[in-house]
C-alpha positions in Angstrom: -17.6 94.0 -167.9 -19.9 95.1 -170.6 -21.9 98.4 -170.6 -24.9 99.1 -172.8 -25.4 102.3 -174.7 -28.5 103.0 -172.5 -26.4 102.8 -169.4 -24.0 105.4 -170.8 -26.9 107.6 -171.9 -28.4 107.4 -168.5 -25.1 108.4 -167.0 -24.8 111.3 -169.5 -28.3 112.5 -168.6 -27.5 112.3 -164.8 -24.4 114.5 -165.4 -26.4 117.0 -167.4 -28.8 117.3 -164.5 -25.9 118.0 -162.2 -24.8 120.8 -164.5 -28.2 122.3 -164.3 -28.2 122.1 -160.5 -24.7 123.7 -160.5 -25.9 126.6 -162.6 -29.2 127.1 -160.7 -27.5 127.0 -157.3 -24.9 129.5 -158.3 -27.2 131.8 -160.4 -25.3 131.0 -163.6 -26.3 131.3 -167.2 -23.7 128.9 -168.6 -20.6 126.9 -167.7 -17.2 126.7 -169.4 -15.0 123.7 -169.0 -11.3 123.5 -170.1 -9.0 120.5 -170.4 -5.4 119.7 -171.4 -4.6 116.4 -173.1 -2.7 114.9 -170.1 -3.5 112.8 -167.2 -5.1 114.7 -164.3 -6.0 117.6 -166.7 -8.8 115.7 -168.5 -11.4 115.5 -165.8 -13.7 118.4 -166.9 -13.7 117.3 -170.6 -14.2 113.6 -169.8 -17.0 114.3 -167.3 -19.0 116.5 -169.7 -18.5 114.6 -172.9 -17.2 111.1 -172.2 -14.3 111.9 -174.6 -10.6 111.4 -173.9 -8.7 114.1 -175.6 -5.6 112.8 -177.3 -3.8 116.1 -178.2 -4.1 119.8 -177.7 -6.7 121.5 -175.6 -10.5 121.6 -175.7 -13.4 123.6 -174.2 -16.9 122.7 -173.4 -19.7 125.3 -173.3 -22.9 124.5 -171.4 -25.8 127.0 -171.7 -28.5 126.7 -169.2 -31.3 124.3 -170.3 -29.2 123.2 -173.3 -26.9 120.3 -174.1 -23.1 120.9 -174.1 -21.1 122.2 -177.0 -17.7 120.7 -177.4 -15.0 123.0 -179.0 -11.9 121.3 -180.4 -8.9 122.5 -182.2 -8.8 120.5 -185.4 -11.0 118.8 -188.0 -9.4 115.5 -186.9 -10.4 116.0 -183.3 -13.9 116.9 -184.4 -14.2 113.7 -186.4 -12.8 111.5 -183.5 -15.0 113.3 -180.9 -18.0 112.6 -183.1 -17.3 108.9 -183.0 -16.2 108.6 -179.3 -18.0 111.2 -177.3 -21.7 111.3 -176.3 -22.0 114.9 -177.8 -24.2 115.2 -180.9 -22.0 115.8 -183.9 -23.9 119.0 -184.6 -22.7 120.3 -181.2 -19.0 119.7 -181.9 -17.1 122.7 -183.3 -13.6 123.1 -184.5 -11.5 126.0 -185.6 -8.2 127.9 -185.1 -9.5 129.8 -182.0 -11.1 127.8 -179.2 -11.5 131.0 -177.2 -13.0 132.8 -180.2 -15.7 130.1 -180.6 -16.4 130.2 -176.9 -16.6 134.0 -177.0 -19.2 133.8 -179.8 -21.3 131.4 -177.7 -21.1 133.7 -174.7 -21.9 136.8 -176.7 -25.1 135.0 -178.0 -26.4 134.9 -174.4 -28.9 137.7 -173.5 -28.0 140.5 -171.1 -24.8 140.3 -169.0 -24.5 136.6 -168.4 -22.8 134.9 -165.4 -20.5 132.1 -166.7 -19.1 129.5 -164.3 -15.6 128.4 -165.0 -13.7 125.6 -163.3 -10.2 126.6 -162.4 -10.5 130.0 -164.2 -6.9 130.9 -163.3 -5.6 127.8 -165.2 -6.8 129.1 -168.5 -4.1 130.3 -170.8 -3.3 134.0 -171.2 -4.6 133.9 -174.7 -8.0 132.4 -173.7 -8.2 134.9 -170.8 -7.6 137.8 -173.1 -10.3 136.8 -175.5 -12.9 136.0 -172.9 -12.3 139.2 -171.0 -13.5 141.1 -174.0 -16.9 139.6 -173.8 -19.9 141.0 -171.8 -19.8 138.1 -169.3 -19.0 138.0 -165.7 -16.9 134.9 -165.0 -17.4 133.0 -161.7 -15.0 130.4 -160.3 -16.9 127.2 -159.5 -14.1 124.6 -159.0 -15.1 123.6 -155.5 -18.8 123.6 -156.4 -18.0 121.3 -159.3 -16.0 118.9 -157.2 -18.9 118.6 -154.7 -21.2 117.6 -157.6 -19.1 114.9 -159.2 -17.4 113.5 -156.1 -20.2 111.0 -155.2 -20.1 108.3 -157.8 -23.0 106.8 -159.5 -23.6 103.0 -159.5 -22.1 102.7 -163.0 -19.0 104.8 -162.1 -18.4 102.6 -159.0 -18.4 99.6 -161.3 -15.8 101.3 -163.5 -13.6 102.1 -160.5 -13.9 98.5 -159.2 -12.9 97.2 -162.6 -9.7 99.3 -162.6 -9.1 98.3 -159.0 -9.3 94.6 -159.8 -6.8 95.1 -162.6 -4.4 96.9 -160.2 -4.5 93.9 -157.9 -4.1 91.5 -160.8 -1.0 93.4 -161.9 0.6 93.1 -158.5 -0.1 89.3 -158.7 1.7 89.3 -162.0 4.6 91.2 -160.6 5.0 88.7 -157.7 5.1 85.9 -160.2 7.9 87.6 -162.2 10.0 89.5 -159.7 13.4 88.1 -158.6 16.8 89.3 -157.6 19.0 90.3 -160.5 16.2 92.0 -162.4 16.3 95.7 -163.1 13.5 97.9 -162.0 13.1 98.8 -165.7 12.5 95.2 -166.6 10.1 94.7 -163.7 8.0 97.8 -164.5 8.2 97.2 -168.2 6.6 93.8 -167.7 3.8 95.4 -165.5 3.1 98.0 -168.3 2.7 95.2 -170.8 0.5 93.2 -168.5 -1.8 96.1 -167.8 -2.3 97.2 -171.5 -2.8 93.6 -172.6 -5.5 93.2 -170.0 -7.6 96.3 -170.7 -5.8 99.3 -169.2 -6.2 102.5 -171.3 -3.7 104.7 -169.4 -1.1 103.9 -166.7 1.2 105.7 -164.3 3.7 103.2 -162.9 6.2 104.3 -160.3 8.6 102.4 -158.1 11.5 102.5 -155.6 14.1 99.9 -154.7 16.5 101.9 -152.5 16.4 104.1 -149.4 14.5 106.2 -148.7 11.5 104.0 -149.8 9.2 107.0 -149.2 9.7 108.6 -152.6 8.6 106.7 -155.7 9.6 107.7 -159.3 10.3 106.2 -162.7 12.6 103.2 -163.2 16.3 104.0 -163.0 17.9 100.7 -164.2 18.8 99.7 -160.6 19.3 95.9 -160.1 17.2 94.3 -157.4 19.2 92.6 -154.7 18.2 89.5 -152.7 17.5 91.5 -149.5 16.1 94.7 -151.2 12.7 96.3 -150.7 10.8 97.0 -153.9 7.9 99.5 -153.8 5.4 99.0 -156.6 2.8 101.8 -157.3 0.3 101.3 -160.1 -2.2 103.9 -161.1 -4.3 103.0 -164.1 -7.5 103.8 -166.1 -9.5 100.8 -167.0 -11.5 100.1 -170.2 -14.0 102.9 -169.5 -11.4 105.4 -168.4 -11.8 105.3 -164.7 -8.8 105.3 -162.4 -7.6 103.3 -159.4 -4.4 102.8 -157.5 -2.6 100.3 -155.4 0.8 100.6 -153.7 2.7 97.6 -152.3 6.2 97.2 -150.9 7.8 93.8 -151.5 10.5 92.7 -149.0 12.5 90.2 -150.9 13.7 88.4 -147.8 12.8 88.5 -144.1 16.3 89.8 -143.4 15.5 92.9 -145.5 15.7 96.2 -143.7 14.1 95.6 -140.3 13.9 99.4 -139.9 11.8 99.6 -143.0 9.5 96.8 -141.7 8.8 98.9 -138.6 7.7 101.7 -141.0 5.4 99.2 -142.7 3.7 98.5 -139.4 3.2 102.3 -138.9 1.8 102.6 -142.4 -0.8 99.9 -141.7 -1.8 101.8 -138.5 -1.8 105.2 -140.3 -3.9 104.0 -143.2 -6.4 102.3 -140.8 -6.8 105.6 -138.9 -7.5 107.4 -142.2 -10.0 104.8 -143.3 -11.9 105.2 -140.0 -12.1 108.9 -140.7 -13.3 108.4 -144.2 -17.0 108.4 -143.5 -20.0 110.7 -143.9 -20.1 113.5 -141.4 -16.4 114.0 -141.5 -14.3 116.1 -143.8 -11.3 115.3 -146.1 -9.1 117.2 -143.6 -10.1 114.8 -140.9 -8.7 111.9 -143.0 -5.4 113.8 -143.3 -5.2 114.7 -139.7 -5.9 111.1 -138.6 -3.1 109.7 -140.8 -0.6 112.4 -139.7 -1.4 111.9 -136.0 -0.4 108.3 -136.2 2.7 109.0 -138.1 3.8 111.7 -135.6 3.0 109.6 -132.6 5.7 107.1 -133.8 8.2 109.9 -134.2 8.1 109.9 -138.0 7.1 112.6 -140.4 5.1 112.9 -143.5 7.1 112.3 -146.7 4.9 114.0 -149.3 1.5 112.5 -149.7 -1.5 111.3 -147.7 -3.5 110.5 -150.8 -6.0 111.9 -153.3 -9.3 111.2 -155.1 -9.8 108.7 -157.8 -12.4 108.3 -160.5 -13.0 110.1 -163.8 -9.4 111.2 -163.9 -6.1 110.6 -162.1 -6.5 112.3 -158.7 -10.1 113.3 -159.5 -9.3 116.9 -158.4 -9.3 116.0 -154.7 -6.2 116.3 -152.6 -6.2 114.8 -149.1 -4.7 117.4 -146.9 -5.5 119.6 -143.8 -6.6 122.6 -146.0 -9.3 120.5 -147.7 -12.6 121.1 -145.7 -14.8 119.2 -148.2 -17.5 117.2 -146.6 -17.4 113.4 -147.0 -20.5 111.8 -148.4 -21.3 108.2 -149.5 -19.9 106.9 -152.8 -16.8 109.1 -152.8 -13.5 107.3 -153.9 -10.2 108.1 -152.3 -6.7 106.5 -152.5 -4.9 106.6 -149.2 -1.2 106.1 -149.5 0.6 107.4 -146.4 4.0 108.7 -147.2 6.2 108.1 -144.1 9.7 109.1 -143.3 11.5 107.7 -140.3 15.1 108.2 -139.0 16.8 105.7 -141.4 14.2 104.9 -144.0 10.6 105.5 -145.1 7.8 103.7 -147.0 4.8 104.2 -149.2 1.8 101.9 -149.0 -1.7 102.4 -150.3 -5.2 101.3 -151.3 -8.3 102.7 -153.0 -11.4 103.1 -150.9 -15.1 103.7 -151.4 -17.1 105.6 -148.8 -20.4 104.2 -147.7 -23.1 105.2 -145.2 -20.8 103.6 -142.6 -17.3 102.2 -142.8 -15.3 102.7 -146.0 -14.7 99.7 -148.2 -11.3 98.8 -149.7 -11.4 98.2 -153.4 -7.8 96.9 -153.6 -7.5 95.2 -150.2 -5.5 92.1 -151.0 -1.9 91.1 -150.3 -1.4 93.4 -147.3 -1.2 90.9 -144.4 2.6 90.7 -145.0 5.1 92.5 -147.1 7.4 89.5 -147.4 7.8 87.9 -150.8 7.7 84.4 -149.4 4.4 85.1 -147.7 2.6 86.7 -150.7 4.0 84.7 -153.7 1.1 83.5 -155.8 
């Protein structure tokens, strides 16, 4: 998939309009975004600047009716951001004190400004100390920000679909390679190589090949047996930095763990219930409750996760749980991966979905009719 500069500029301008709406609706004079250089902590920076930070921390200052100012730590970051972000080089600043530069910009605002901050409590103590000395009132706008970026544009949906297609393709590659006698390290190492050689820019690969199959983690060197169950979870960012996820258990034989196969059936039912709830008019908590109701009905319990958002960053700042009362609207992206724990085993299974005006659409819905290796070998 190719994207023109004009498409990216149109997306940039759409986001700038969202920032203006956010400031207007919350009576703000400016916004301050903060990001760490790690997956799931880059969303604010990437959304405002289209820049993937490679090290350290950065801040973005957005004054009402003006374009964002990107504040980075080093001259090297300033040079790289000038090449890779959509921020004008004249609006990129570097220096020893990120907070000091942000404070100068805040102090330049007239009167006693209201500055919206996403996840204000996550700022470092040092940044807090500097900002608290300014004349500004700081307002937490994390939830308001999530509501703005959660519905994806047409271009963003293309990016998520691209990542989703690569997730499915990586599972196909795994099925071609996997066999008893391989270590989980060898299996997942091959998947990592496949993903990066086919356009992935970031990955989080997790697996599980022993009971309980509910809880995935990094490879341990375990050797795969002929009757084992191997759980493959791939989260990846595609060429344009957008994320998707697919989780598939592979039963190496039809003699493998009949108790686990029963959990697989429950997982299918639980995910389907969550998908039915993932529609406009409902809330994120309704998705969680629908999944948990099915799991409880079968005498099982939740392991850890129902799922989370996907898009600009890993998780996209949306957790699927009962406390989340966020309204569902068209063009939101969620990954549902019910984490189920039974009496003798558990399982994780999942797909990434796009909400529509009606039923949600699976972006990774292949190879889920059967978990048995002999049925899905490609």
